[in-house]
C-alpha positions in Angstrom: 29.6 -8.6 29.4 29.4 -8.1 32.9 28.4 -10.8 34.9 26.6 -11.5 38.8 30.3 -12.3 39.5 31.6 -8.6 38.1 31.3 -6.4 40.5 30.3 -2.9 37.7 27.9 -0.8 38.4 25.7 -2.8 35.7 26.2 -5.6 38.3 25.0 -3.4 41.3 22.3 -1.1 39.7 18.9 -0.3 41.0 15.9 -2.5 39.9 17.3 -5.5 40.9 19.6 -5.7 38.0 22.0 -9.0 39.7 18.8 -10.7 40.2 17.9 -10.0 36.4 21.4 -10.9 35.5 21.4 -14.2 37.4 18.4 -15.2 36.2 19.1 -14.3 33.0 22.8 -16.6 32.9 20.6 -19.6 34.0 18.5 -19.7 31.0 21.6 -19.2 28.5 23.3 -22.2 29.9 20.5 -24.0 30.4 18.9 -23.4 26.8 22.8 -24.1 25.2 22.8 -27.7 26.8 19.7 -28.2 26.1 19.9 -27.4 22.7 23.4 -28.7 21.6 24.1 -31.4 24.1 26.5 -32.1 27.0 29.1 -29.0 27.2 32.2 -28.6 29.1 32.5 -26.0 31.1 35.5 -25.1 29.3 32.9 -25.0 26.1 30.3 -23.1 28.0 32.6 -20.1 28.6 34.2 -20.2 25.2 30.5 -19.7 23.5 29.3 -17.5 26.5 32.0 -14.9 26.8 31.1 -15.2 31.0 34.3 -15.7 33.1 35.2 -19.3 34.8 34.1 -18.3 38.0 30.6 -17.2 36.7 30.1 -20.5 34.6 30.8 -22.2 37.3 28.3 -20.8 40.2 25.7 -20.9 37.3 25.9 -24.7 36.2 26.3 -25.6 40.0 23.0 -23.6 40.9 21.2 -25.3 37.6 22.8 -28.9 39.2 20.9 -27.6 42.7 17.9 -26.8 40.8 18.1 -30.8 39.6 18.0 -29.2 35.6 21.0 -30.1 34.6 24.0 -33.0 36.0 27.8 -32.5 35.9 30.3 -34.9 35.3 34.2 -35.5 34.7 35.1 -36.7 31.4 36.9 -40.1 31.0 40.0 -40.6 30.4 42.0 -39.8 28.0 38.9 -37.8 26.2 39.9 -34.7 26.8 43.1 -33.0 24.5 43.9 -30.4 27.0 46.4 -30.0 29.4 45.4 -29.5 32.6 42.9 -30.2 35.1 39.8 -31.8 32.8 36.7 -29.2 32.7 33.5 -31.0 33.9 31.1 -31.9 31.4 27.4 -30.0 32.0 24.3 -32.3 30.6 20.4 -31.7 30.8 18.8 -33.8 33.6 17.3 -36.6 32.2 14.9 -36.5 34.9 13.1 -33.3 34.5 10.3 -34.0 31.2 7.3 -33.1 29.3 3.9 -34.9 28.2 3.6 -34.8 24.8 0.2 -35.9 23.2 -1.1 -36.2 19.1 -4.2 -37.0 18.5 -5.2 -38.0 15.3 -8.2 -39.4 12.9 -6.5 -43.2 13.9 -4.9 -42.5 17.0 -3.5 -40.8 20.2 0.1 -40.8 20.6 1.6 -40.2 24.3 5.3 -40.0 25.0 7.5 -38.8 27.4 10.7 -35.9 26.5 13.1 -35.5 28.3 15.4 -31.4 28.6 17.7 -31.9 25.8 14.9 -33.9 23.2 15.1 -37.2 23.9 12.3 -39.1 23.5 12.0 -41.6 26.6 8.9 -43.3 26.4 6.0 -43.4 23.6 2.8 -45.8 22.8 0.0 -45.5 20.3 -3.7 -46.3 21.5 -5.3 -46.7 18.2 -8.6 -45.7 18.3 -11.3 -47.2 15.5 -12.9 -43.9 14.9 -11.6 -40.2 14.8 -11.6 -39.9 18.6 -13.7 -36.6 20.6 -11.7 -34.4 22.5 -13.0 -36.2 25.8 -12.0 -39.2 24.1 -8.5 -38.0 23.6 -8.1 -36.8 27.5 -9.3 -39.8 29.0 -6.9 -41.7 26.7 -3.9 -40.2 27.0 -4.9 -39.6 31.4 -4.1 -43.3 31.4 -1.5 -43.8 29.1 1.0 -40.9 30.9 0.2 -43.1 34.1 1.2 -46.1 32.4 4.2 -44.2 30.9 5.3 -42.5 34.6 4.1 -46.2 36.3 7.3 -48.1 34.1 9.8 -45.0 35.1 12.5 -46.8 37.2 12.9 -43.2 38.7 10.3 -40.4 39.7 10.6 -37.7 36.8 10.1 -34.0 37.1 7.0 -33.3 35.0 6.7 -29.6 33.6 3.9 -29.7 31.8 1.8 -31.5 28.9 2.4 -30.4 25.6 -0.3 -31.1 22.7 0.4 -31.4 19.0 -3.4 -30.4 17.2 -3.7 -31.5 13.8 -6.0 -28.2 13.6 -6.9 -24.7 14.0 -5.3 -23.6 17.8 -5.8 -20.0 19.1 -2.2 -18.9 20.4 -4.2 -17.0 23.2 -5.5 -19.5 25.5 -5.0 -23.2 23.8 -8.5 -23.4 22.4 -8.9 -25.0 19.4 -11.1 -23.6 16.9 -11.5 -26.1 14.0 -10.0 -29.9 13.5 -11.4 -30.4 10.7 -10.6 -34.7 10.0 -11.3 -35.1 13.9 -14.1 -33.3 13.8 -14.0 -30.9 16.6 -15.2 -27.0 17.0 -14.3 -24.8 19.3 -13.0 -27.6 22.0 -11.0 -26.8 24.9 -8.9 -29.5 25.2 -6.0 -27.4 27.1 -8.7 -26.6 29.5 -9.9 -30.2 30.0 -6.4 -31.9 29.8 -5.0 -29.6 32.8 -8.0 -31.1 34.5 -7.6 -34.3 34.3 -3.8 -34.5 34.5 -3.2 -31.8 36.9 -0.6 -30.2 34.8 0.2 -27.2 33.4 -0.8 -27.7 29.4 0.1 -26.2 26.2 -1.5 -26.6 23.0 -0.2 -25.5 19.2 -0.6 -27.1 15.9 0.8 -30.2 15.4 2.4 -29.8 11.9 4.1 -26.5 13.7 5.5 -28.0 16.6 7.0 -30.7 14.3 8.7 -27.3 12.0 9.6 -25.9 16.0 11.8 -29.7 16.9 12.9 -29.8 13.6 14.7 -26.4 13.7 16.2 -27.0 17.3 16.5 -30.3 17.2 17.1 -31.7 13.0 17.5 -30.5 9.8 16.8 -27.3 9.8 19.0 -26.2 12.9 20.7 -22.8 12.5 18.6 -22.1 9.4 16.8 -18.7 9.8 14.8 -18.9 6.9 12.8 -21.9 6.4 9.2 -23.8 4.8 8.4 -27.1 6.7 6.0 -29.5 5.1 4.7 -32.7 6.6 2.0 -34.7 6.1 -0.1 -37.3 8.3 -3.4 -39.6 9.1 -4.6 -36.0 9.7 -3.7 -34.2 6.8 -1.0 -32.0 5.2 0.3 -29.2 7.6 3.3 -27.0 7.5 5.1 -23.8 9.0 7.4 -20.9 7.8 10.3 -19.2 9.6 11.1 -16.0 8.0 14.4 -14.1 9.9 14.4 -16.4 12.8 10.9 -15.7 14.0 7.6 -18.1 13.5 5.1 -16.9 10.9 2.0 -17.4 13.3 -0.9 -14.9 11.7 -3.2 -12.9 13.7 -4.5 -15.8 15.8 -1.8 -18.7 15.6 -3.4 -19.8 12.2 -0.5 -19.0 9.6 0.7 -21.3 7.0 -1.9 -24.2 6.4 -0.1 -25.6 3.7 -2.5 -28.5 3.8 -5.0 -26.0 2.1 -3.0 -24.8 -0.8 -4.7 -24.8 -3.9 -3.5 -27.4 -6.4 -6.2 -29.1 -8.1 -8.9 -26.8 -10.3 -10.5 -30.7 -11.2 -9.9 -30.9 -6.9 -12.0 -32.9 -4.9 -13.8 -31.4 -1.6 -12.0 -31.1 1.3 -12.8 -31.1 4.9 -12.7 -27.5 4.8 -15.5 -26.8 2.5 -13.1 -25.9 -0.4 -12.3 -27.9 -3.6 -8.6 -28.9 -4.7 -6.9 -28.6 -1.3 -3.8 -29.9 -1.2 -4.4 -32.3 2.0 -8.2 -33.3 0.1 -5.7 -34.3 -3.0 -2.5 -36.5 -1.7 -3.4 -38.1 1.6 -1.4 -40.8 3.1 -4.3 -42.9 3.5 -4.3 -43.1 -0.1 -0.7 -44.6 -0.1 -1.2 -47.1 2.1 -4.1 -48.7 0.2 -2.1 -48.5 -2.4 0.8 -50.1 -1.0 -1.4 -52.5 1.2 -0.4 -51.6 4.1 -2.6 -50.4 7.5 -2.2 -47.3 9.2 0.0 -48.6 12.0 2.1 -49.4 9.2 3.5 -46.2 7.8 6.9 -46.2 9.0 7.4 -49.3 6.0 5.7 -46.9 3.6 8.5 -45.3 2.1 10.1 -49.0 1.3 7.0 -50.1 -0.2 6.7 -47.0 -2.0 9.9 -47.6 -3.8 9.8 -51.0 -4.4 6.7 -51.3 -6.0 6.2 -51.6 -9.8 2.2 -51.9 -9.7 1.6 -49.2 -12.9 -1.2 -47.9 -10.3 0.8 -47.2 -7.3 3.4 -45.4 -9.9 1.0 -43.6 -11.4 -0.4 -42.8 -8.1 3.0 -41.6 -7.1 3.6 -39.4 -10.1 0.2 -37.5 -9.3 1.0 -36.9 -6.0 4.6 -35.5 -6.7 3.3 -33.4 -9.0 0.8 -31.4 -6.8 3.6 -31.6 -4.2 5.8 -29.6 -6.6 2.8 -27.3 -6.9 2.8 -26.3 -3.4 6.3 -26.2 -2.6 6.4 -23.5 -5.7 4.1 -21.1 -4.2 5.9 -21.8 -0.7 9.2 -21.1 -2.3 7.9 -17.9 -4.7 6.6 -16.3 -1.2 8.4 -16.7 1.5 11.7 -17.5 -0.5 13.3 -19.7 2.3 17.3 -20.7 2.4 15.5 -24.0 3.2 12.6 -26.8 2.8 11.8 -29.9 5.0 9.9 -32.5 3.9 8.1 -34.5 6.6 6.0 -37.2 7.3 4.4 -39.4 4.0 5.1 -36.4 1.6 9.5 -37.2 2.4 8.1 -41.0 1.3 7.2 -39.9 -2.1 10.6 -39.3 -2.7 14.2 -40.8 -2.6 16.7 -38.5 -0.8 18.2 -37.4 -4.1 15.4 -37.3 -5.8 13.7 -34.9 -2.9 16.1 -32.0 -4.3 14.5 -31.6 -7.8 11.2 -30.4 -5.7 11.5 -27.0 -5.9 12.3 -26.9 -9.7 9.2 -25.2 -11.3 10.0 -22.3 -8.4 11.3 -18.8 -9.6 15.2 -20.0 -10.4 16.9 -17.0 -8.4 14.6 -18.4 -5.2 15.7 -21.2 -5.5 19.8 -20.7 -6.6 20.9 -21.3 -3.2 18.0 -23.4 -1.8 17.9 -26.5 0.0 15.3 -28.6 -0.2 15.8 -32.0 3.0 14.0 -34.5 4.7 13.0 -34.1 8.0 15.3 -36.1 10.3 13.6 -36.5 13.5 11.4 -38.9 11.7 8.1 -39.7 13.8 9.7 -38.0 16.9 8.8 -34.7 15.2 5.4 -33.9 16.6 6.4 -35.4 20.1 9.9 -33.2 20.6 8.2 -30.4 19.2 4.6 -30.8 21.9 8.1 -30.8 24.6 10.1 -27.6 23.2 6.3 -26.1 23.6 6.0 -27.1 26.9 9.7 -25.8 28.0 9.8 -22.7 26.0 8.5 -21.2 29.5 11.3 -23.4 31.6 14.1 -22.3 29.5 13.2 -18.6 28.9 13.6 -18.3 33.6 14.5 -21.3 34.8 14.2 -20.0 38.3 11.0 -18.2 38.1 8.7 -21.7 36.9 11.1 -23.7 39.5 9.9 -21.3 42.1 13.5 -20.1 43.2 
């Protein structure tokens, strides 16, 4: 492989190949430290196949751009003989703002490079917020979070994790049934209110993105993801390492999988939909918890001996199995990840049996696991959407 420091014909070809290679190497190294955590220059050399001199030049440039930090390992940490190799880590001063509106609250957080949620706030609402409510409350929360920072952050942009259908082309929210939204220009409104570049996508797909990069799905090329929240049930599919989006970005609406022939009406206008039959609100009510106490739901459900609670859990589990059977039979994933309140229905040892009704051959090597990132999933996923452009071409987004 040629590098910017290698005197090869490719490196000196026409059309700015040297510059293209430099930008590609910057993206490659930044992506590694962002997704894998801190790495020594020696490890980066081994992982990329680039020579030590090239790695040194790239990490120095990324450091000068303020995207990574370099430090010497603590005494005694390195087992290698000779001069210790500097440790490269994603900068904690570069951050994205994540916003996730739900029917009962708006979640706002700061997420730094490396997928770390540094601060977050939940703003409870008495009713489903309008798009204008979301923009105004988020704008105020962002100002408050940034004011608490001991040192200024370089904000790359705002990522919106929306519980609804978001058009890929322009971030228009086509519909968010639980919020009562139709054709809301939320992305444009947020950008105008905050002054930051703003991008948006379906919340569940962003949760899956976070789990794929930093969580249970890391390194898995064929994946189905299901998540339940206050605004319903969503999900996503990765097949052959590529996110399944559909023509406009609306694919994998698992919340509207048909699971009950005698089911109740859904906000989409149909009946028997997964998210109409299995709800976070009903489970919270069954064990006497409020909307803000969802983190305690799994423990309460496990401890309960109330026959009504046990019946509800039993029925919900059966409907989850129906939805999952359809997903596994359709997509033949290597892994299924279950997050949000859906994971609260299962103890870790029981969740593995979720796909027992699927085609035998499709589940022979299937792993079923709870999401690892917990409540951070949507924050991290929204930030990944923001960081994607920076990671693709660090120099370009910073204008150098």
